[in-house]
C-alpha positions in Angstrom: -0.1 0.0 -0.1 2.6 2.3 0.7 2.5 5.0 3.4 -0.2 5.0 6.1 -0.7 7.0 9.3 -2.7 6.6 12.4 -4.0 9.3 14.3 -4.9 8.4 17.9 -7.4 10.9 19.1 -8.8 9.2 21.9 -12.3 9.8 21.6 -14.1 9.4 18.3 -13.7 13.4 16.4 -17.2 12.5 15.0 -19.4 11.0 17.8 -17.5 12.7 20.7 -16.4 16.2 19.3 -13.9 18.3 21.0 -10.5 20.2 20.6 -8.2 17.0 19.8 -11.0 15.7 17.2 -10.7 18.9 15.3 -7.3 19.2 15.3 -7.3 15.4 14.4 -9.3 16.2 11.2 -6.7 18.9 10.2 -3.8 16.9 10.6 -5.3 14.1 8.7 -6.1 16.4 5.6 -2.4 17.5 6.0 -1.2 13.9 5.9 -3.7 12.6 3.0 -2.6 15.6 1.1 1.4 14.6 1.4 0.4 10.9 0.3 -0.6 9.2 3.4 -3.7 6.7 3.7 -5.1 7.9 7.1 -6.7 6.2 9.7 -8.0 8.4 12.6 -8.6 5.8 15.9 -11.1 6.7 18.7 -13.6 5.1 20.9 -17.2 5.5 20.6 -20.2 3.8 21.3 -20.1 1.4 18.3 -17.6 -0.6 16.5 -17.5 1.0 13.0 -15.6 2.0 10.1 -16.3 5.2 8.5 -14.8 6.7 5.1 -14.2 10.3 4.7 -12.9 12.2 1.8 -9.3 12.5 3.6 -9.3 9.6 6.4 -11.0 6.5 7.5 -12.4 7.0 11.0 -12.1 3.6 13.0 -14.5 3.6 16.0 -14.4 1.0 18.7 -16.1 0.4 22.2 -13.6 0.9 25.0 -14.3 -0.4 28.3 -12.1 2.3 29.9 -14.0 5.4 28.6 -15.9 6.1 31.6 -12.5 6.8 33.1 -12.3 9.8 30.9 -8.5 10.7 30.5 -7.4 8.5 33.2 -8.2 5.4 31.3 -6.0 6.3 28.3 -2.8 4.2 29.5 -5.2 1.0 29.9 -6.7 2.0 26.6 -3.4 2.0 24.6 -3.2 -1.9 24.2 -6.9 -1.5 22.3 -5.7 1.0 19.9 -2.5 -1.0 19.1 -4.7 -3.9 18.5 -6.8 -2.0 16.1 -3.5 -0.6 14.3 -2.3 -4.0 14.1 -5.3 -5.3 12.2 -4.8 -2.4 9.6 -1.3 -3.3 9.5 -1.5 -6.9 8.9 -4.4 -6.1 5.9 -2.4 -3.5 4.2 1.1 -4.3 4.3 2.5 -0.6 4.6 6.2 0.4 3.8 5.8 3.2 6.2 3.8 4.0 9.2 3.3 7.4 11.1 1.7 7.4 14.4 0.7 11.0 15.3 -1.0 11.5 18.6 -1.3 13.9 21.5 -0.6 14.2 25.2 -0.8 10.7 27.0 -1.7 9.2 23.8 1.5 9.4 22.9 2.1 6.1 24.6 0.4 4.2 21.6 2.8 5.0 19.1 5.6 3.8 21.3 3.8 0.6 22.4 3.3 -0.1 18.6 6.8 0.6 17.6 8.0 -1.6 20.4 5.7 -4.3 19.5 5.9 -4.4 15.8 9.6 -4.9 14.8 9.6 -5.9 11.0 12.6 -5.1 9.0 10.7 -3.8 6.2 8.3 -1.3 7.7 9.6 2.2 8.9 7.6 3.4 12.0 7.8 7.0 12.9 6.0 8.3 16.1 5.2 11.9 16.5 3.5 13.0 20.0 2.6 16.5 20.4 1.9 18.0 23.7 -0.2 21.0 24.1 -0.5 20.8 27.6 -0.2 18.3 30.7 -2.8 16.4 32.3 -1.5 18.1 35.5 -2.1 21.6 33.8 -5.4 20.4 32.5 -6.8 19.4 35.7 -5.5 22.6 37.6 -7.7 24.4 34.9 -10.5 22.5 35.8 -10.2 22.9 39.6 -9.9 26.7 38.7 -13.3 26.7 36.7 -15.4 24.3 38.9 -15.3 26.2 42.2 -17.5 24.9 44.9 -20.0 27.8 44.9 -20.5 27.4 41.1 -20.8 23.3 41.1 -21.0 22.2 44.5 -18.9 20.2 46.9 -19.0 16.7 45.0 -18.0 17.7 41.6 -15.3 19.9 43.1 -13.9 17.1 45.2 -14.1 14.8 42.1 -12.0 17.1 40.1 -9.6 17.6 42.9 -9.2 13.8 43.1 -8.6 13.5 39.6 -6.1 16.5 39.8 -4.2 14.4 42.3 -4.2 11.3 40.4 -2.8 13.2 37.3 0.0 14.4 39.4 0.8 11.1 40.9 0.3 8.8 38.0 0.4 10.7 34.8 2.9 13.6 35.4 5.8 11.0 35.7 5.3 9.4 32.3 4.2 12.7 30.6 
């Protein structure tokens, strides 16, 4: 097939839109324009494959999705499995894995797992912010006076979790 690119967006940019989803579409258009067959991988409510003019969306159910961003490390193996299915079907000469933030771990896991001498794998991880920074912003944006005690405590717990477990690997 030539060259394929995987964009690991976490959530589906179509069914669960957000900032990274919109960014994924733009990156997919650029990679498509320079000759890559692009796959955008994201979890969704259904297992499905959708074709766009510039990419193929690969949706799948993720048992860790309720954990929000905290399930990213546990979800990495699911993303790798989906990428291996495409690789085994298309036999590319070159693979580019693009992801942002904690999702960068997916490309690293694929590269370590897939050691084929005839396939070049490049991993590109972009960091716009860190989980620690993201959850600090959530804390400022969800004061007890506006959202109540329980949501504020939940966000504070997520912030502590991000600092203890995600910050060291980011």
